[in-house]
Backbone and ligand atoms as CSV (ligand in chain L), in Angstrom:
chain,resi,resn,atom,element,x,y,z
A,1,UNK,N,N,0.839,-1.187,0.000
A,1,UNK,CA,C,0.000,0.000,0.000
A,1,UNK,C,C,0.890,1.258,0.000
A,2,UNK,N,N,0.479,2.219,-0.832
A,2,UNK,CA,C,1.279,3.437,-0.944
A,2,UNK,C,C,1.245,4.236,0.344
A,3,UNK,N,N,2.398,4.830,0.681
A,3,UNK,CA,C,2.448,5.701,1.847
A,3,UNK,C,C,2.161,7.143,1.457
A,4,UNK,N,N,2.014,7.368,0.166
A,4,UNK,CA,C,1.714,8.723,-0.288
A,4,UNK,C,C,0.304,9.118,0.118
A,5,UNK,N,N,0.114,10.396,0.351
A,5,UNK,CA,C,-1.245,10.873,0.568
A,5,UNK,C,C,-2.004,10.813,-0.755
A,6,UNK,N,N,-3.328,10.802,-0.647
A,6,UNK,CA,C,-4.165,10.828,-1.853
A,6,UNK,C,C,-3.777,12.016,-2.731
A,7,UNK,N,N,-3.558,13.159,-2.112
A,7,UNK,CA,C,-3.251,14.339,-2.915
A,7,UNK,C,C,-1.859,14.231,-3.537
A,8,UNK,N,N,-0.940,13.560,-2.862
A,8,UNK,CA,C,0.372,13.332,-3.471
A,8,UNK,C,C,0.220,12.418,-4.685
A,9,UNK,N,N,-0.669,11.458,-4.604
A,9,UNK,CA,C,-0.916,10.569,-5.744
A,9,UNK,C,C,-1.525,11.342,-6.915
A,10,UNK,N,N,-2.386,12.326,-6.599
A,10,UNK,CA,C,-2.941,13.180,-7.665
A,10,UNK,C,C,-1.817,14.015,-8.277
A,11,UNK,N,N,-0.989,14.613,-7.432
A,11,UNK,CA,C,0.123,15.439,-7.926
A,11,UNK,C,C,1.044,14.602,-8.820
A,12,UNK,N,N,1.265,13.354,-8.444
A,12,UNK,CA,C,2.161,12.466,-9.203
A,12,UNK,C,C,1.452,11.754,-10.352
A,13,UNK,N,N,0.196,12.141,-10.597
A,13,UNK,CA,C,-0.605,11.591,-11.716
A,13,UNK,C,C,-0.868,10.088,-11.570
A,14,UNK,N,N,-0.902,9.611,-10.329
A,14,UNK,CA,C,-1.244,8.206,-10.091
A,14,UNK,C,C,-2.738,8.050,-9.849
A,15,UNK,N,N,-3.404,9.149,-9.496
A,15,UNK,CA,C,-4.852,9.186,-9.327
A,15,UNK,C,C,-5.362,10.347,-10.169
A,16,UNK,N,N,-6.453,10.112,-10.911
A,16,UNK,CA,C,-6.994,11.153,-11.789
A,16,UNK,C,C,-7.648,12.273,-10.992
A,17,UNK,N,N,-7.510,13.474,-11.498
A,17,UNK,CA,C,-8.222,14.623,-10.956
A,17,UNK,C,C,-8.335,15.653,-12.070
A,18,UNK,N,N,-9.274,16.555,-11.895
A,18,UNK,CA,C,-9.499,17.609,-12.884
A,18,UNK,C,C,-8.615,18.804,-12.498
A,19,UNK,N,N,-7.389,18.768,-12.965
A,19,UNK,CA,C,-6.385,19.777,-12.578
A,19,UNK,C,C,-6.615,21.070,-13.354
A,20,UNK,N,N,-6.653,22.185,-12.637
A,20,UNK,CA,C,-6.908,23.484,-13.261
A,20,UNK,C,C,-5.689,24.410,-13.197
A,21,UNK,N,N,-4.709,24.048,-12.394
A,21,UNK,CA,C,-3.516,24.896,-12.276
A,21,UNK,C,C,-2.385,24.042,-11.715
A,22,UNK,N,N,-1.173,24.302,-12.217
A,22,UNK,CA,C,-0.009,23.752,-11.532
A,22,UNK,C,C,1.193,24.633,-11.791
A,23,UNK,N,N,2.051,24.698,-10.816
A,23,UNK,CA,C,3.312,25.429,-10.956
A,23,UNK,C,C,4.350,24.694,-10.114
A,24,UNK,N,N,5.474,25.344,-9.888
A,24,UNK,CA,C,6.563,24.630,-9.215
A,24,UNK,C,C,6.281,24.363,-7.743
A,25,UNK,N,N,5.273,25.046,-7.167
A,25,UNK,CA,C,5.021,24.885,-5.736
A,25,UNK,C,C,3.684,24.245,-5.384
A,26,UNK,N,N,2.721,24.277,-6.312
A,26,UNK,CA,C,1.398,23.730,-5.964
A,26,UNK,C,C,0.666,23.206,-7.186
A,27,UNK,N,N,-0.376,22.436,-6.894
A,27,UNK,CA,C,-1.290,21.907,-7.908
A,27,UNK,C,C,-2.706,22.198,-7.413
A,28,UNK,N,N,-3.598,22.592,-8.336
A,28,UNK,CA,C,-4.994,22.862,-7.960
A,28,UNK,C,C,-5.912,22.026,-8.835
A,29,UNK,N,N,-6.953,21.483,-8.207
A,29,UNK,CA,C,-7.892,20.626,-8.940
A,29,UNK,C,C,-9.274,20.738,-8.310
A,30,UNK,N,N,-10.294,20.365,-9.100
A,30,UNK,CA,C,-11.668,20.431,-8.611
A,30,UNK,C,C,-11.895,19.383,-7.524
A,31,UNK,N,N,-12.604,19.799,-6.469
A,31,UNK,CA,C,-12.972,18.862,-5.413
A,31,UNK,C,C,-13.937,17.825,-5.991
A,32,UNK,N,N,-13.752,16.577,-5.586
A,32,UNK,CA,C,-14.579,15.483,-6.116
A,32,UNK,C,C,-16.015,15.552,-5.579
A,33,UNK,N,N,-16.219,16.264,-4.489
A,33,UNK,CA,C,-17.546,16.387,-3.864
A,33,UNK,C,C,-17.820,17.875,-3.603
A,34,UNK,N,N,-18.067,18.637,-4.675
A,34,UNK,CA,C,-18.112,20.097,-4.542
A,34,UNK,C,C,-19.237,20.580,-3.638
A,35,UNK,N,N,-18.880,21.542,-2.794
A,35,UNK,CA,C,-19.835,22.126,-1.858
A,35,UNK,C,C,-20.348,23.481,-2.357
A,36,UNK,N,N,-19.975,23.849,-3.557
A,36,UNK,CA,C,-20.399,25.107,-4.177
A,36,UNK,C,C,-20.141,24.957,-5.675
A,37,UNK,N,N,-20.725,25.849,-6.500
A,37,UNK,CA,C,-20.486,25.737,-7.951
A,37,UNK,C,C,-19.003,25.735,-8.309
A,38,UNK,N,N,-18.213,26.535,-7.601
A,38,UNK,CA,C,-16.749,26.436,-7.720
A,38,UNK,C,C,-16.205,25.878,-6.416
A,39,UNK,N,N,-15.489,24.781,-6.489
A,39,UNK,CA,C,-14.840,24.213,-5.300
A,39,UNK,C,C,-13.529,23.592,-5.773
A,40,UNK,N,N,-12.477,24.337,-5.551
A,40,UNK,CA,C,-11.143,23.940,-6.011
A,40,UNK,C,C,-10.238,23.766,-4.795
A,41,UNK,N,N,-9.397,22.754,-4.847
A,41,UNK,CA,C,-8.399,22.514,-3.797
A,41,UNK,C,C,-7.033,22.907,-4.326
A,42,UNK,N,N,-6.320,23.709,-3.543
A,42,UNK,CA,C,-4.986,24.168,-3.917
A,42,UNK,C,C,-4.014,23.495,-2.956
A,43,UNK,N,N,-3.137,22.679,-3.518
A,43,UNK,CA,C,-2.344,21.736,-2.713
A,43,UNK,C,C,-0.855,21.952,-2.958
A,44,UNK,N,N,-0.080,22.173,-1.911
A,44,UNK,CA,C,1.364,22.315,-2.120
A,44,UNK,C,C,1.980,20.982,-2.549
A,45,UNK,N,N,2.995,21.060,-3.396
A,45,UNK,CA,C,3.682,19.824,-3.797
A,45,UNK,C,C,4.365,19.167,-2.598
A,46,UNK,N,N,4.795,19.981,-1.649
A,46,UNK,CA,C,5.384,19.440,-0.428
A,46,UNK,C,C,4.266,18.900,0.453
A,47,UNK,N,N,4.370,17.624,0.874
A,47,UNK,CA,C,3.257,17.018,1.618
A,47,UNK,C,C,3.258,17.375,3.102
A,48,UNK,N,N,3.042,18.656,3.389
A,48,UNK,CA,C,2.888,19.094,4.787
A,48,UNK,C,C,1.536,18.552,5.262
A,49,UNK,N,N,1.486,17.813,6.372
A,49,UNK,CA,C,0.210,17.181,6.748
A,49,UNK,C,C,-0.924,18.166,7.030
A,50,UNK,N,N,-0.630,19.211,7.800
A,50,UNK,CA,C,-1.723,20.119,8.172
A,50,UNK,C,C,-1.159,21.487,8.524
A,51,UNK,N,N,-2.073,22.419,8.751
A,51,UNK,CA,C,-1.672,23.766,9.179
A,51,UNK,C,C,-0.843,23.694,10.455
A,52,UNK,N,N,-1.135,22.712,11.270
A,52,UNK,CA,C,-0.452,22.537,12.550
A,52,UNK,C,C,1.014,22.133,12.381
A,53,UNK,N,N,1.375,21.742,11.179
A,53,UNK,CA,C,2.752,21.302,10.916
A,53,UNK,C,C,3.577,22.361,10.202
A,54,UNK,N,N,3.014,23.547,10.026
A,54,UNK,CA,C,3.741,24.592,9.312
A,54,UNK,C,C,4.955,25.052,10.104
A,55,UNK,N,N,6.021,25.329,9.384
A,55,UNK,CA,C,7.232,25.890,9.965
A,55,UNK,C,C,7.385,27.325,9.454
A,56,UNK,N,N,8.157,28.151,10.159
A,56,UNK,CA,C,8.336,29.533,9.701
A,56,UNK,C,C,8.778,29.621,8.239
A,57,UNK,N,N,9.583,28.670,7.789
A,57,UNK,CA,C,10.067,28.744,6.409
A,57,UNK,C,C,8.985,28.412,5.372
A,58,UNK,N,N,7.809,28.010,5.825
A,58,UNK,CA,C,6.708,27.710,4.904
A,58,UNK,C,C,5.868,28.940,4.577
A,59,UNK,N,N,6.217,30.098,5.164
A,59,UNK,CA,C,5.292,31.230,5.019
A,59,UNK,C,C,5.163,31.706,3.577
A,60,UNK,N,N,6.227,31.648,2.797
A,60,UNK,CA,C,6.113,32.053,1.393
A,60,UNK,C,C,5.223,31.074,0.618
A,61,UNK,N,N,5.351,29.792,0.925
A,61,UNK,CA,C,4.527,28.780,0.269
A,61,UNK,C,C,3.051,29.021,0.572
A,62,UNK,N,N,2.735,29.264,1.835
A,62,UNK,CA,C,1.331,29.479,2.207
A,62,UNK,C,C,0.803,30.749,1.538
A,63,UNK,N,N,1.630,31.796,1.503
A,63,UNK,CA,C,1.214,33.005,0.799
A,63,UNK,C,C,0.950,32.721,-0.671
A,64,UNK,N,N,1.777,31.876,-1.267
A,64,UNK,CA,C,1.610,31.517,-2.674
A,64,UNK,C,C,0.269,30.815,-2.896
A,65,UNK,N,N,-0.118,29.940,-1.983
A,65,UNK,CA,C,-1.403,29.240,-2.144
A,65,UNK,C,C,-2.544,30.250,-2.235
A,66,UNK,N,N,-2.472,31.300,-1.410
A,66,UNK,CA,C,-3.540,32.300,-1.424
A,66,UNK,C,C,-3.495,33.163,-2.691
A,67,UNK,N,N,-2.303,33.453,-3.181
A,67,UNK,CA,C,-2.216,34.212,-4.445
A,67,UNK,C,C,-2.812,33.381,-5.587
A,68,UNK,N,N,-2.535,32.081,-5.599
A,68,UNK,CA,C,-3.124,31.201,-6.617
A,68,UNK,C,C,-4.642,31.170,-6.456
A,69,UNK,N,N,-5.122,31.147,-5.215
A,69,UNK,CA,C,-6.577,31.168,-4.985
A,69,UNK,C,C,-7.191,32.425,-5.594
A,70,UNK,N,N,-6.552,33.554,-5.390
A,70,UNK,CA,C,-7.066,34.808,-5.952
A,70,UNK,C,C,-7.066,34.755,-7.476
A,71,UNK,N,N,-6.012,34.209,-8.066
A,71,UNK,CA,C,-5.955,34.117,-9.531
A,71,UNK,C,C,-7.044,33.180,-10.055
A,72,UNK,N,N,-7.233,32.051,-9.387
A,72,UNK,CA,C,-8.265,31.104,-9.835
A,72,UNK,C,C,-9.658,31.696,-9.647
A,73,UNK,N,N,-9.864,32.450,-8.558
A,73,UNK,CA,C,-11.165,33.101,-8.338
A,73,UNK,C,C,-11.465,34.060,-9.482
A,74,UNK,N,N,-10.450,34.783,-9.933
A,74,UNK,CA,C,-10.643,35.693,-11.066
A,74,UNK,C,C,-10.958,34.894,-12.329
A,75,UNK,N,N,-10.219,33.811,-12.546
A,75,UNK,CA,C,-10.470,32.980,-13.735
A,75,UNK,C,C,-11.874,32.389,-13.715
A,76,UNK,N,N,-12.349,32.055,-12.510
A,76,UNK,CA,C,-13.681,31.452,-12.360
A,76,UNK,C,C,-14.782,32.504,-12.394
A,77,UNK,N,N,-14.403,33.781,-12.429
A,77,UNK,CA,C,-15.398,34.853,-12.483
A,77,UNK,C,C,-16.155,35.044,-11.188
A,78,UNK,N,N,-15.470,34.827,-10.078
A,78,UNK,CA,C,-16.135,34.938,-8.771
A,78,UNK,C,C,-16.128,36.398,-8.309
A,79,UNK,N,N,-16.795,37.239,-9.124
A,79,UNK,CA,C,-16.735,38.679,-8.893
A,79,UNK,C,C,-17.480,39.098,-7.627
A,80,UNK,N,N,-18.429,38.287,-7.201
A,80,UNK,CA,C,-19.214,38.644,-6.021
A,80,UNK,C,C,-18.554,38.240,-4.710
A,81,UNK,N,N,-17.399,37.613,-4.796
A,81,UNK,CA,C,-16.700,37.157,-3.593
A,81,UNK,C,C,-16.588,35.649,-3.559
A,82,UNK,N,N,-15.884,35.189,-2.589
A,82,UNK,CA,C,-15.633,33.752,-2.466
A,82,UNK,C,C,-15.106,33.475,-1.067
A,83,UNK,N,N,-14.942,32.202,-0.764
A,83,UNK,CA,C,-14.439,31.831,0.562
A,83,UNK,C,C,-13.224,30.924,0.406
A,84,UNK,N,N,-12.230,31.125,1.243
A,84,UNK,CA,C,-11.090,30.203,1.321
A,84,UNK,C,C,-11.105,29.569,2.712
A,85,UNK,N,N,-10.794,28.283,2.745
A,85,UNK,CA,C,-10.849,27.513,4.000
A,85,UNK,C,C,-9.661,26.568,4.061
A,86,UNK,N,N,-9.038,26.510,5.231
A,86,UNK,CA,C,-8.095,25.422,5.514
A,86,UNK,C,C,-8.601,24.724,6.771
A,87,UNK,N,N,-9.095,23.514,6.622
A,87,UNK,CA,C,-9.498,22.729,7.780
A,87,UNK,C,C,-8.259,22.130,8.425
A,88,UNK,N,N,-8.213,22.158,9.759
A,88,UNK,CA,C,-7.031,21.649,10.469
A,88,UNK,C,C,-7.444,20.687,11.567
A,89,UNK,N,N,-6.990,19.447,11.423
A,89,UNK,CA,C,-7.228,18.461,12.474
A,89,UNK,C,C,-8.653,17.947,12.498
A,90,UNK,N,N,-8.884,17.009,13.385
A,90,UNK,CA,C,-10.200,16.360,13.463
A,90,UNK,C,C,-11.303,17.362,13.796
A,91,UNK,N,N,-11.075,18.221,14.785
A,91,UNK,CA,C,-12.098,19.202,15.138
A,91,UNK,C,C,-12.310,20.221,14.026
A,92,UNK,N,N,-11.283,20.469,13.236
A,92,UNK,CA,C,-11.408,21.405,12.116
A,92,UNK,C,C,-12.063,20.797,10.895
A,93,UNK,N,N,-12.330,19.495,10.944
A,93,UNK,CA,C,-13.002,18.830,9.832
A,93,UNK,C,C,-12.063,18.377,8.732
A,94,UNK,N,N,-10.764,18.277,9.037
A,94,UNK,CA,C,-9.814,17.831,8.018
A,94,UNK,C,C,-9.950,16.329,7.793
A,95,UNK,N,N,-10.005,15.923,6.517
A,95,UNK,CA,C,-10.099,14.495,6.214
A,95,UNK,C,C,-8.900,13.988,5.427
A,96,UNK,N,N,-8.221,14.855,4.700
A,96,UNK,CA,C,-7.015,14.453,3.966
A,96,UNK,C,C,-5.834,15.195,4.590
A,97,UNK,N,N,-4.889,14.443,5.120
A,97,UNK,CA,C,-3.767,15.047,5.849
A,97,UNK,C,C,-2.601,15.357,4.913
A,98,UNK,N,N,-2.914,16.219,3.977
A,98,UNK,CA,C,-1.937,16.861,3.085
A,98,UNK,C,C,-2.497,18.271,2.923
A,99,UNK,N,N,-1.796,19.232,3.487
A,99,UNK,CA,C,-2.294,20.609,3.542
A,99,UNK,C,C,-2.955,21.028,2.237
A,100,UNK,N,N,-4.121,21.664,2.335
A,100,UNK,CA,C,-4.796,22.160,1.132
A,100,UNK,C,C,-5.687,23.331,1.487
A,101,UNK,N,N,-5.794,24.232,0.538
A,101,UNK,CA,C,-6.649,25.412,0.664
A,101,UNK,C,C,-7.877,25.203,-0.218
A,102,UNK,N,N,-9.060,25.270,0.409
A,102,UNK,CA,C,-10.298,25.185,-0.370
A,102,UNK,C,C,-10.623,26.576,-0.923
A,103,UNK,N,N,-10.957,26.653,-2.198
A,103,UNK,CA,C,-11.519,27.858,-2.803
A,103,UNK,C,C,-12.957,27.541,-3.188
A,104,UNK,N,N,-13.888,28.245,-2.546
A,104,UNK,CA,C,-15.316,27.994,-2.756
A,104,UNK,C,C,-15.972,29.273,-3.258
A,105,UNK,N,N,-16.847,29.139,-4.249
A,105,UNK,CA,C,-17.533,30.321,-4.750
A,105,UNK,C,C,-18.696,29.953,-5.641
A,106,UNK,N,N,-19.410,30.993,-6.061
A,106,UNK,CA,C,-20.548,30.790,-6.951
A,106,UNK,C,C,-21.866,30.730,-6.226
A,107,UNK,N,N,-21.832,30.894,-4.923
A,107,UNK,CA,C,-23.055,31.006,-4.113
A,107,UNK,C,C,-22.681,31.759,-2.840
A,108,UNK,N,N,-23.692,32.334,-2.146
A,108,UNK,CA,C,-23.381,32.998,-0.876
A,108,UNK,C,C,-23.093,31.972,0.222
A,109,UNK,N,N,-22.261,32.352,1.169
A,109,UNK,CA,C,-21.953,31.490,2.312
A,109,UNK,C,C,-22.407,32.175,3.593
A,110,UNK,N,N,-22.837,31.373,4.540
A,110,UNK,CA,C,-23.291,31.921,5.819
A,110,UNK,C,C,-22.151,31.910,6.835
A,111,UNK,N,N,-22.380,32.603,7.934
A,111,UNK,CA,C,-21.434,32.621,9.044
A,111,UNK,C,C,-22.233,32.650,10.326
A,112,UNK,N,N,-21.925,31.902,11.374
A,112,UNK,CA,C,-20.755,31.045,11.485
A,112,UNK,C,C,-20.897,29.753,10.683
A,113,UNK,N,N,-19.743,29.124,10.359
A,113,UNK,CA,C,-19.780,27.849,9.648
A,113,UNK,C,C,-20.312,26.755,10.587
A,114,UNK,N,N,-20.725,25.668,10.012
A,114,UNK,CA,C,-21.271,24.564,10.793
A,114,UNK,C,C,-20.215,23.832,11.570
L,1,AMP,P1,P,-10.651,18.310,4.085
L,1,AMP,O1,O,-11.883,17.670,4.675
L,1,AMP,O2,O,-10.501,19.764,4.404
L,1,AMP,O3,O,-9.423,17.496,4.412
L,1,AMP,O4,O,-10.859,18.290,2.519
L,1,AMP,C1,C,-10.605,17.167,1.748
L,1,AMP,C2,C,-11.362,17.359,0.457
L,1,AMP,O5,O,-10.844,16.459,-0.487
L,1,AMP,C3,C,-12.859,17.094,0.563
L,1,AMP,O6,O,-13.582,18.265,0.206
L,1,AMP,C4,C,-13.075,15.955,-0.434
L,1,AMP,O7,O,-14.292,16.059,-1.124
L,1,AMP,C5,C,-11.888,16.103,-1.354
L,1,AMP,N1,N,-11.471,14.895,-2.041
L,1,AMP,C6,C,-11.377,13.642,-1.524
L,1,AMP,N2,N,-10.950,12.791,-2.461
L,1,AMP,C7,C,-10.760,13.523,-3.589
L,1,AMP,C8,C,-10.312,13.219,-4.924
L,1,AMP,N3,N,-9.970,11.963,-5.288
L,1,AMP,N4,N,-10.259,14.213,-5.832
L,1,AMP,C9,C,-10.603,15.467,-5.477
L,1,AMP,N5,N,-11.024,15.828,-4.250
L,1,AMP,C10,C,-11.096,14.867,-3.324
């Protein structure tokens, strides 16, 4: 059994995904179970398990994920706004332990989240 995370397998093209962006630091693809008309996951190539595992030297990488989110939001025409989410840990609702930024848009979102 592979020790790679599911998202690492997607990055390595061992599992299919609908990839919409890739560069030297991250890969972005449509979520398989979209919670909004636009639901894209932006995943660093480095398999950092969660936000809780970030090191100070990761700050440029994390900033890059958000810049990519903004670019994809523009490409998706999310002119009315959008939401970015990083779930962390069991209480945060994280299910895949490879850091990822959710980009959600195309409908209004409520607050507080569930
Ligand atoms: P999280 O719960 O924050 O860890 O988010 C994991 C996300 O990965 C969920 O929104 C899932 O729907 C999504 N997901 C799980 N498997 C796949 C897959 N094979 N391709 C794309 N997205 C996936």
